[in-house]
C-alpha positions in Angstrom: -194.4 -24.7 69.3 -195.1 -24.5 73.1 -194.2 -25.7 76.8 -196.1 -27.9 78.7 -196.2 -29.1 82.3 -198.6 -30.8 84.9 -198.9 -33.5 87.7 -201.0 -36.4 88.7 -201.9 -38.2 91.9 -204.3 -41.0 91.6 -205.1 -40.6 95.3 -205.1 -36.6 95.5 -208.0 -34.2 95.6 -206.7 -31.0 94.2 -210.0 -29.1 94.3 -209.8 -29.2 97.9 -206.9 -26.6 98.2 -207.7 -25.4 94.6 -206.0 -21.8 94.8 -202.8 -23.5 96.0 -202.6 -25.9 93.2 -203.8 -23.4 90.7 -200.9 -21.3 91.7 -198.5 -24.1 91.2 -199.8 -24.3 87.6 -199.1 -20.7 87.2 -195.8 -20.9 88.5 -195.1 -24.1 86.0 -196.0 -21.9 83.3 -194.4 -18.6 84.3 -190.9 -20.2 84.5 -191.4 -21.8 80.7 -193.3 -18.7 79.2 -190.2 -18.0 76.9 -191.4 -21.1 75.3 -194.7 -19.9 74.5 -195.0 -16.0 74.9 -198.3 -15.7 73.0 -200.9 -17.4 75.3 -201.2 -19.6 78.4 -203.6 -21.6 80.2 -204.2 -24.3 82.9 -206.8 -27.2 83.6 -207.1 -28.4 87.1 -209.4 -31.3 88.1 -209.6 -33.6 91.4 -206.8 -35.8 90.2 -204.8 -34.0 87.7 -203.4 -30.4 86.8 -202.2 -29.4 83.4 -200.4 -26.2 82.2 -199.6 -24.8 78.9 -197.5 -21.8 77.3 -198.3 -21.3 73.4 -196.1 -20.0 70.7 -199.0 -19.3 68.0 -198.1 -21.0 64.5 -201.3 -23.2 63.6 -204.8 -22.0 64.3 -204.2 -18.7 65.9 -207.7 -18.1 66.7 -209.3 -21.4 68.3 -206.1 -23.6 69.0 -206.0 -22.5 72.7 -204.7 -25.4 75.3 -205.2 -27.1 77.6 -207.8 -28.6 75.2 -210.7 -30.5 76.8 -213.2 -32.7 75.4 -216.2 -34.6 76.8 -218.1 -38.0 76.4 -220.5 -39.3 78.9 -218.5 -40.5 81.9 -215.4 -39.5 80.4 -213.3 -36.3 80.3 -210.0 -36.0 78.4 -207.6 -32.8 78.5 -204.5 -32.4 76.3 -201.5 -30.3 76.4 -199.0 -30.5 73.6 -195.8 -29.2 72.4 -194.6 -29.8 68.8 -196.0 -29.7 65.2 -198.0 -32.6 63.5 -197.2 -32.4 59.9 -199.5 -35.0 58.3 -202.4 -33.4 60.3 -204.5 -32.6 57.2 -204.7 -36.3 56.1 -205.2 -37.5 59.8 -208.0 -35.0 60.0 -209.8 -36.2 56.7 -209.6 -39.8 58.0 -211.0 -39.0 61.4 -213.8 -37.0 59.8 -214.8 -40.0 57.4 -215.0 -42.0 60.7 -217.5 -39.7 62.3 -215.2 -37.1 64.1 -216.3 -33.6 64.6 -213.9 -30.6 65.1 -214.3 -27.1 66.5 -210.6 -25.7 65.4 -208.4 -26.1 63.0 -205.4 -27.0 65.0 -203.2 -30.2 65.1 -204.0 -30.4 69.1 -207.4 -31.6 68.2 -206.6 -33.9 65.9 -204.3 -35.9 68.3 -207.3 -35.6 71.1 -209.9 -36.8 68.8 -207.7 -39.5 67.3 -207.0 -40.7 71.0 -210.5 -40.7 72.0 -211.4 -42.7 69.0 -208.5 -45.0 68.6 -206.5 -45.1 72.0 -202.8 -44.5 72.7 -201.9 -46.6 69.6 -202.8 -43.8 67.6 -199.6 -42.0 68.2 -197.9 -44.2 65.7 -200.1 -42.4 62.9 -198.1 -39.1 63.7 -195.7 -37.6 61.6 -194.3 -34.7 63.7 -192.4 -33.5 66.6 -194.0 -33.8 69.8 -194.3 -34.0 73.4 -198.0 -34.6 74.7 -199.6 -35.2 77.9 -203.2 -36.6 77.8 -205.3 -37.1 81.0 -208.2 -39.5 80.7 -210.8 -39.7 83.6 -212.6 -42.8 82.3 -209.4 -44.8 83.1 -207.9 -42.4 85.5 -204.5 -42.3 83.9 -202.1 -39.7 82.5 -200.2 -40.6 79.3 -197.0 -38.9 78.2 -195.7 -39.2 74.7 -192.6 -38.2 73.0 -191.7 -38.0 69.3 -189.6 -40.6 67.7 -186.4 -38.9 67.6 -186.7 -36.9 70.8 -187.0 -33.5 68.9 -189.2 -32.1 71.6 -188.2 -32.3 75.2 -190.3 -33.9 78.3 -188.9 -34.5 81.8 -190.7 -36.1 84.8 -190.2 -37.1 88.5 -191.9 -39.4 90.6 -192.3 -38.4 94.1 -194.7 -39.2 96.8 -197.1 -41.1 94.1 -197.1 -38.1 92.3 -195.9 -37.5 88.7 -194.8 -34.2 87.9 -193.6 -33.4 84.3 -192.4 -30.7 82.2 -191.1 -29.6 78.8 -188.1 -28.2 80.7 -186.4 -29.1 84.0 -187.2 -25.6 85.4 -190.8 -26.5 85.3 -190.6 -29.4 87.6 -188.6 -27.2 90.1 -191.7 -24.9 90.2 -193.5 -27.7 92.0 -193.5 -27.5 95.7 -190.7 -29.6 97.4 -188.8 -30.6 94.3 -185.0 -29.6 95.0 -181.9 -29.8 92.6 -179.6 -32.5 93.8 -176.4 -33.5 92.2 -175.2 -37.1 92.9 -172.3 -39.1 91.6 -174.0 -40.1 88.7 -175.0 -36.5 87.9 -171.6 -35.2 88.2 -170.7 -38.0 85.9 -173.0 -36.8 83.4 -171.6 -33.4 83.4 -167.8 -34.1 83.4 -167.7 -37.7 81.7 -170.4 -37.4 78.9 -171.5 -33.4 78.8 -172.5 -31.6 77.1 -174.2 -34.8 75.9 -176.3 -36.6 78.4 -177.5 -40.4 78.9 -181.2 -40.7 77.3 -183.8 -41.2 79.7 -181.8 -39.2 82.2 -182.3 -35.4 83.6 -179.0 -35.2 85.2 -180.5 -33.9 88.5 -181.3 -36.6 91.1 -184.5 -38.3 90.5 -185.4 -36.6 87.0 -185.8 -38.6 84.2 -187.1 -38.1 80.6 -189.6 -39.8 78.6 -187.6 -41.7 76.3 -187.8 -41.1 72.5 -190.4 -43.2 70.7 -191.9 -44.0 74.0 -195.4 -43.8 75.8 -195.5 -43.4 79.5 -198.4 -44.4 81.4 -199.1 -43.7 85.0 -202.3 -45.2 86.3 -203.2 -46.0 90.3 -199.6 -46.2 91.5 -198.3 -48.1 88.4 -196.1 -46.5 86.0 -195.2 -48.2 82.8 -193.0 -46.9 79.6 -193.4 -48.6 76.3 -191.9 -48.1 73.1 -194.3 -47.3 70.1 -191.5 -46.8 67.6 -187.7 -48.3 67.4 -185.3 -48.1 64.8 -184.6 -51.5 62.9 -182.3 -53.1 60.5 -183.4 -54.7 57.2 -181.7 -55.8 54.4 -181.4 -53.2 51.7 -182.4 -54.5 48.4 -182.7 -51.1 46.2 -180.1 -50.4 43.6 -178.2 -47.4 43.7 -180.4 -45.5 41.4 -183.5 -46.5 43.4 -182.0 -45.5 46.5 -181.1 -42.1 45.0 -184.6 -41.6 43.9 -186.1 -42.6 47.1 -183.9 -40.5 49.3 -184.6 -37.3 47.1 -188.3 -38.2 47.3 -188.0 -38.6 51.0 -186.2 -35.4 51.6 -188.3 -33.1 49.3 -191.4 -34.6 50.8 -190.0 -34.0 54.5 -189.4 -30.2 53.6 -192.4 -29.7 52.0 -194.4 -31.2 54.9 -192.7 -29.0 57.2 -193.5 -25.9 55.6 -197.0 -26.5 57.3 -197.7 -23.0 58.9 -200.2 -20.3 59.2 -197.3 -17.9 59.5 -194.4 -17.0 57.1 -191.4 -19.3 57.3 -187.7 -19.0 57.0 -184.7 -21.0 56.9 -181.0 -21.1 58.3 -178.6 -21.1 55.4 -174.9 -21.7 56.0 -174.0 -22.5 52.3 -173.4 -26.2 53.1 -175.3 -29.2 51.3 -177.8 -29.7 54.3 -179.4 -26.3 54.7 -179.1 -25.2 50.9 -181.1 -28.3 50.1 -183.8 -27.3 52.6 -183.9 -23.7 51.6 -183.9 -24.5 47.7 -187.0 -26.7 48.2 -188.8 -23.9 50.5 -187.8 -21.3 48.1 -189.1 -23.1 45.2 -192.4 -24.0 46.8 -192.8 -20.4 48.2 -192.1 -19.0 44.4 -195.1 -20.9 43.2 -197.4 -18.9 45.8 -195.6 -15.6 44.7 -193.8 -15.3 48.0 -189.9 -14.9 48.9 -188.3 -16.8 51.5 -186.3 -15.3 54.2 -182.8 -16.7 55.0 -180.4 -16.2 57.6 -176.6 -17.2 58.0 -174.5 -16.9 61.1 -170.7 -15.6 61.6 -168.7 -13.9 64.2 -167.4 -10.3 63.7 -164.0 -9.9 62.3 -163.8 -13.8 61.6 -162.3 -13.4 58.3 -159.3 -11.7 60.1 -158.6 -14.6 62.2 -160.1 -17.7 60.4 -157.8 -20.7 60.4 -158.5 -23.3 58.1 -158.1 -26.9 59.5 -159.6 -30.5 59.1 -162.7 -29.6 60.5 -163.4 -26.1 59.0 -161.7 -26.2 55.6 -163.4 -22.9 54.2 -165.6 -20.0 55.3 -169.3 -20.1 54.5 -170.1 -16.6 53.1 -169.0 -16.8 49.4 -171.4 -20.2 49.3 -174.1 -18.3 51.0 -173.8 -15.5 48.6 -174.1 -17.9 45.8 -177.1 -19.7 47.3 -179.2 -16.5 47.8 -178.4 -15.6 44.0 -179.5 -19.1 43.0 -182.8 -19.0 45.3 -183.6 -15.4 45.1 -184.2 -15.4 49.0 -184.2 -12.4 51.2 -181.0 -12.8 53.1 -180.0 -11.7 56.4 -176.3 -12.0 57.3 -176.0 -12.3 61.2 -173.0 -11.7 63.2 -172.0 -12.2 67.0 -169.5 -10.6 68.9 -167.1 -12.0 71.5 -169.0 -10.1 74.4 -172.4 -11.2 73.1 -171.4 -15.0 72.9 -169.7 -14.6 76.2 -172.9 -13.0 77.9 -175.1 -15.6 76.2 -173.2 -18.5 77.8 -175.2 -17.8 81.0 -178.4 -17.3 79.1 -177.8 -20.6 77.1 -177.8 -22.5 80.8 -180.9 -20.6 81.5 -182.5 -22.2 78.4 -181.2 -25.9 78.8 -181.3 -26.0 82.7 -177.8 -27.6 82.6 -174.4 -26.7 81.2 -174.3 -27.1 77.5 -172.2 -26.7 74.4 -170.5 -23.8 75.5 -170.1 -20.8 72.7 -171.3 -23.2 70.0 -175.0 -22.7 72.0 -174.5 -19.5 73.2 -173.9 -18.0 69.7 -176.8 -20.0 68.2 -178.9 -18.6 70.9 -177.8 -15.0 70.3 -178.7 -15.8 66.6 -182.1 -16.9 67.3 -182.7 -13.9 69.1 -182.4 -11.9 65.9 -184.1 -14.2 63.8 -187.2 -13.5 65.9 -187.2 -10.0 64.6 -188.4 -11.3 61.2 -189.9 -14.8 61.6 -191.3 -17.1 64.3 -190.9 -20.2 62.2 -187.7 -21.5 60.7 -186.3 -25.0 58.9 -182.9 -26.0 59.6 -180.6 -28.4 57.9 -179.5 -30.3 61.2 -179.2 -34.0 61.6 -178.0 -34.6 57.9 -174.6 -35.5 59.4 -175.5 -38.0 61.7 -178.1 -39.6 59.4 -176.0 -39.4 56.2 -172.3 -39.9 57.6 -171.0 -36.6 57.4 -168.9 -36.5 60.6 -165.1 -37.4 60.4 -165.5 -40.0 63.1 -167.5 -42.0 60.1 -164.4 -42.0 58.1 -161.6 -42.3 60.6 -159.9 -45.5 61.3 -159.2 -44.6 64.8 -162.6 -43.9 65.7 -163.7 -47.0 63.8 -161.5 -49.0 65.9 -161.6 -47.3 69.5 -164.4 -48.6 71.9 -165.4 -45.4 73.0 -167.9 -42.5 71.9 -166.2 -41.5 68.5 -166.9 -37.8 69.2 -165.0 -37.9 72.8 -162.5 -40.7 72.6 -160.2 -39.7 75.5 -161.0 -38.9 79.1 -157.9 -36.8 79.7 -158.9 -33.7 78.2 -162.0 -33.8 80.1 -159.8 -34.3 83.4 -157.3 -31.5 82.9 -159.0 -29.0 85.0 -160.5 -31.3 87.6 -159.2 -31.7 91.2 -157.7 -35.1 91.6 -160.1 -36.1 94.5 -162.9 -35.5 92.1 -161.3 -37.6 89.3 -160.5 -40.4 91.7 -164.4 -40.5 93.3 -166.2 -40.2 89.8 -164.8 -43.2 87.9 -165.5 -41.1 85.0 -164.0 -43.6 82.3 -166.2 -46.3 83.7 -169.0 -44.6 83.7 -168.8 -43.3 80.1 -167.8 -46.5 78.8 -171.1 -48.2 80.4 -173.1 -45.6 78.7 -171.4 -46.3 75.4 -171.7 -50.1 75.8 -175.3 -49.8 76.7 -175.9 -48.2 73.1 -173.9 -50.4 71.5 -175.7 -53.7 72.7 -179.1 -52.1 71.7 -177.9 -51.4 68.2 -180.2 -53.4 65.8 -177.9 -55.7 63.6 -178.5 -58.0 60.9 -177.3 -61.5 61.3 -175.8 -61.5 57.8 -173.8 -58.0 58.7 -170.1 -58.4 58.3 -167.9 -57.2 60.9 -167.3 -54.2 59.2 -170.9 -53.2 58.4 -171.8 -54.1 61.9 -169.2 -51.5 63.1 -170.9 -49.0 60.6 -174.4 -49.5 62.0 -172.8 -48.9 65.5 -171.4 -45.8 64.7 -174.6 -44.7 62.9 -176.7 -45.5 65.8 -174.5 -44.1 68.4 -174.7 -40.7 66.5 -178.5 -41.1 66.4 -179.2 -41.9 70.1 -176.5 -39.4 71.5 -174.7 -36.7 69.1 -178.0 -36.0 67.0 -179.7 -35.6 70.2 -177.4 -33.1 71.9 -177.8 -30.8 68.8 -181.4 -31.4 68.9 -181.6 -30.1 72.4 -179.5 -27.3 71.6 -181.9 -26.3 68.6 -184.9 -26.7 70.9 -183.4 -24.6 73.8 -181.9 -21.9 72.0 -184.5 -21.2 69.5 -187.5 -21.6 72.2 -185.8 -19.5 74.7 -186.6 -16.8 71.9 -189.8 -17.9 71.1 -188.7 -19.4 67.5 -190.0 -22.6 66.2 -186.9 -24.3 64.7 -188.0 -27.5 62.6 -185.6 -30.2 61.3 -187.2 -31.7 58.1 -184.1 -34.1 57.6 -184.8 -36.2 60.9 -188.1 -37.1 59.6 -188.4 -40.8 60.9 -189.0 -41.9 57.2 -185.6 -40.6 56.3 -184.1 -42.2 59.1 -185.7 -45.6 58.8 -184.5 -45.8 55.1 -181.2 -44.4 55.4 -180.0 -46.3 58.4 -180.4 -49.4 56.1 -178.5 -48.2 53.2 -175.1 -50.1 52.8 -171.8 -47.7 53.3 -171.0 -47.9 49.8 -174.1 -46.3 48.6 -174.0 -44.0 51.7 -170.6 -42.9 50.9 -170.1 -43.9 47.0 -166.5 -43.4 45.9 -165.3 -42.1 49.3 -167.7 -38.8 49.1 -168.8 -37.8 52.3 -172.7 -37.7 52.3 -172.4 -38.7 48.7 -176.0 -40.3 48.7 -177.5 -36.9 50.0 -175.5 -34.9 47.4 -176.6 -37.5 44.4 -180.1 -37.0 45.9 -179.6 -33.2 45.4 -178.8 -33.3 41.8 -180.7 -30.5 40.1 -181.7 -28.7 43.1 -178.3 -26.8 44.0 -175.3 -25.4 42.0 -172.5 -28.2 41.7 -170.1 -25.8 44.0 -172.5 -26.1 46.7 -173.8 -29.6 45.9 -170.3 -31.0 46.1 -168.6 -28.5 48.6 -166.3 -30.0 51.4 -168.2 -30.1 54.9 -167.7 -27.4 57.1 -169.3 -27.2 60.3 -171.3 -24.7 62.6 -169.1 -21.6 62.8 -166.9 -20.3 65.7 -164.7 -17.6 66.6 -160.9 -17.7 65.7 -160.4 -14.4 67.5 -157.9 -15.2 70.4 -159.3 -12.2 72.4 -162.3 -14.5 73.1 -160.2 -17.2 74.8 -158.5 -14.4 76.8 -161.8 -13.0 77.9 -162.8 -16.6 78.9 -159.5 -17.1 81.0 -160.0 -13.7 82.8 -163.5 -14.5 83.6 -162.5 -17.8 85.1 -159.7 -16.3 87.0 -162.2 -14.1 88.4 -164.3 -17.0 89.5 -161.6 -18.7 91.1 -160.8 -15.7 92.9 -164.3 -15.7 94.5 -164.1 -17.7 97.6 -167.8 -19.0 97.4 -167.9 -19.9 93.8 -169.1 -23.3 93.7 -166.8 -24.6 91.0 -163.8 -24.2 93.4 -164.6 -27.6 95.0 -164.3 -29.3 91.7 -161.4 -27.8 90.1 -157.6 -27.5 90.8 -156.6 -23.9 90.6 -153.0 -24.9 89.9 -154.2 -26.8 86.7 -156.4 -24.2 85.7 -153.7 -21.3 85.8 -151.3 -23.9 83.7 -153.8 -24.5 81.2 -154.5 -20.7 81.0 -150.5 -20.3 80.2 -150.3 -23.2 77.8 -150.8 -22.5 73.9 -154.4 -23.0 72.5 -155.0 -26.1 70.5 -157.8 -25.5 68.3 -157.7 -28.7 66.2 -158.0 -31.2 68.8 -161.6 -30.9 70.3 -162.9 -32.8 73.3 -166.1 -33.0 72.2 -167.4 -33.3 68.7 -165.6 -30.9 66.2 -165.8 -27.6 67.7 -165.3 -27.8 71.5 -161.5 -27.4 72.1 -159.5 -25.5 74.9 -161.4 -22.5 74.7 -164.7 -24.0 75.0 -163.3 -26.1 77.8 -163.1 -22.8 79.6 -166.5 -21.6 78.6 -167.9 -25.0 79.7 -166.5 -24.6 83.3 -168.0 -21.1 83.6 -171.2 -22.6 82.6 -170.9 -25.2 85.4 -170.0 -22.6 87.9 -173.1 -20.5 86.9 -175.4 -23.3 86.7 -174.4 -24.8 90.3 -174.8 -21.2 91.8 -178.1 -20.3 90.0 -180.0 -23.4 90.9 -178.7 -23.6 94.5 -177.6 -27.3 93.7 -176.7 -29.7 96.4 -173.8 -31.9 95.7 -173.8 -35.3 97.1 -171.1 -37.9 96.2 
């Protein structure tokens, strides 16, 4: 994994002031260095500059970037963040067509494929990626993003120059780009956050390359075109065939994503998703005489304070121990303290460049920092709930009937701390509904779908375009901030294409949550794990943590120049702090309730302050 950045202007000549623009590229690399601590490089031509920081996973010796290839009258340069899991097959095909290779890297496979076949070659890639290719012959730059948006890629168009970067901070390293937050940006933070609209970068003028799209900038003309989109098709397989195909796709995706020149590991929660990934990896490594490293996460003293509820019915550790014994892995139990997750709230903003999932994100960032003491590559069970229907709102009748994002159905909890003038000026409910309705209109529907099946598709599509992407962003930023590559094999586009079209009675047979995935895992896991009731990512139940958050927010509000003061109502905050906590009614997803609202506001204040954000609305 890596970080990429760069700029292109069709009328510029960057070589006239080469030291200045070389310094800009160096600055773009410097601010993203945590994404690629092992190496860095730059490329500067008359029209274009590219920058790259590298985390060495594949081809440790000759895989440096930017990578440049020349033909008569043509020079192409590439920077690439990600992994191409089918690179061996693609390389074999290109060799048969006469291509020659100087490295064993997937970067060169992409570049050679593009130079031989053009931008449609992107459709052949199975992987996670953000790619920029400069082509001197056509004087154009192309930006590609993987089908599901696993790898980030932001850009801004300013004075006929396109500036792009893996992370927003890379764009701010370019001269003259200032962080501004307008009406829409505030709505993104308060009406949708920690989610954000796909295609938007929250800051004024900053956008992101859409998942599954290619952006082309050529002589003052910017176009963006989908090379992949999810489609609806009739499902004609029997239940037995559906289970068999799902089992094959899951196992094949995990095996493909074990591709690495350094040892891999897995996150293991004891749930069915991470346990399946772990079981497949452990089995494959055992054939090679190797033992898999696994990691589980919890909070110090959580056994004292844990409260079973509808979202988290049980603790993970007993199931983790059973899986460790079953797979014979080298396991590491990692714990996070209240103080550590509180301090990491701010590091999580540094990593995301935005307020994010509060302690759900800060604790993951902390855990990733510990995993890197052992491994630089890990596979996770992320995305199974969005794909196979694991969340409560897939099953909750209220969510089914509510015309709103099912993980955030009411705007009231989001406004409980905001000043009245902010609430009145932002029209948050209308903004969120417009974003929701846009996705509903995009949902691929079959003419023969019943109203119930149509709604099933809508909820599934909402999850893929919104909730899953938020968690993928969390996984990318928290891992890459620590120089860790986290892979998500269950988000293989082949799995999503197939399972999206499986009817609900097969996804959830006999009302069993994620029943299809569980049946597909038969023979790989102990039955207690395979049929365990879902329990999400852990969070602390220690009431001391909420007290610490409240005290920290009081300190912020007592600071005269704290930027959040203009957005919050102090009386409302103190009333909120004095009211009993409600752990059972999250305002976002399953885990973000009262304490996380306090943590989120601390993140917003830190973000506004650190980035010196100008607010206009």
